[in-house]
C-alpha positions, 0 to 999 in steps of 0.5 A: 158530411153526409146528408139524409138523402145521401143514400136514396131509397133503392140505391146500392151501397157497400155495407160492413155486415156480420160476415164482411163487406157486402153490397146492399139495397137501401130500403128506407129513409134515414132513421135515428140510430137506436143501438139495435141495428147491426152493420154500417154503411161504408160508401155508395156502391161505385161501378167497380163495386157493382161489377165485382159484386156481380162477378162474385155472385156468379162465382158463388152460383158456380160453387153452389152447383159444384157442391150440389153435384158433390152432394149427389155423388156422395149421396149425402142427405143435405140440401145446398141452399146458397153459396155467397162470397163477401165483396172482398172475396175473403169469406164464402158462406155455404147455407145448407139444410139437413134433417140430421147431423152430418159430417161435412168434412169431405164437402169442406175439402171439396170446396176449398180446392175450388176457392181461396176464400175461407169457407163457413157452412151454416145450417138454415131453417125454412124461414132463412131458405125463403129469405134467400130464395125468394117467394110470393106471399099470400098477399101476392107481393114478395115475401117480407123476409126476402124484401125488408126483414133483417131478423125473424121475430117469434110468431105464435098461434096466439097472435092469430087467435087474438086477431080472430083469424080462422086457425087454418094452417094453410092460410096462416102459413107462409111459403116457408111452411111456418106461421106468417111473419106479418101476424106480428105487425098489428098484434100490439094494436089488437091486444090493446083493442081486446082489453075493453072486450069481454072474453069469449064464452063470457056471459053478458047481458044487453042493456037495451033489450035485456037479453043475456047470453054467451059471447061467441065472437069478438070484433076488435076493430069495431069494438063489438061482439056476437052473442048467442042469446038465451031463452029464445033471444036468438043470435045477437050480432055486432053488439057494441061493448058499451051496451053490455054488462056482465051477467051476475050469475055468469061463470068466471071469465075464461078463454 
């Protein structure tokens, strides 16, 4: 029977993935099965597994460059991103991207003449490409998609808005050109923190000073807001939410 430390973090294992057997790296300690994760660990990767994995990795790299040459010769508007073989050598997955629908029959025939593996062409988006190629994120670390993410959860601009981040596309986009995956990590906590804060543009009054004005900025982590005061009250920063009351004649709350 396997113990919890049978597969230490960063050790190599053989897993049964969606495509077939593959070599993978353990990224976390053992966790309870929740029924949502796909795949299964078959065994600790033996030296023979690692040697075969390296050989197949090089074979896939050679096939990738072969296909890129054929694409160039045929003047096809397609980008070959990766060519990966399963550990048993039975399946070759060719990842590609294209702006329009293409007839891939000639390319499939070309690669079938180079390998005995079954060939599967898979269209990939920008996030999948960043996952396979690897890149550095804005934080200076390896991007999450190529490090530990197993699937891509939806990310919306509302997540950035709820976290009071500047809506600057350059700062909110990852190396793939899409919204940062990490915007989703703390979004649930921000939603909880925002529930006790007045909405932006709502009219409120400060109980201590009696000044009233419009909420212009929210600070969820400190549970404070900035208010643009009326009647010469000026700008009132970092007012605790507990010291505010809705203005009786204020308009309906809105975004």
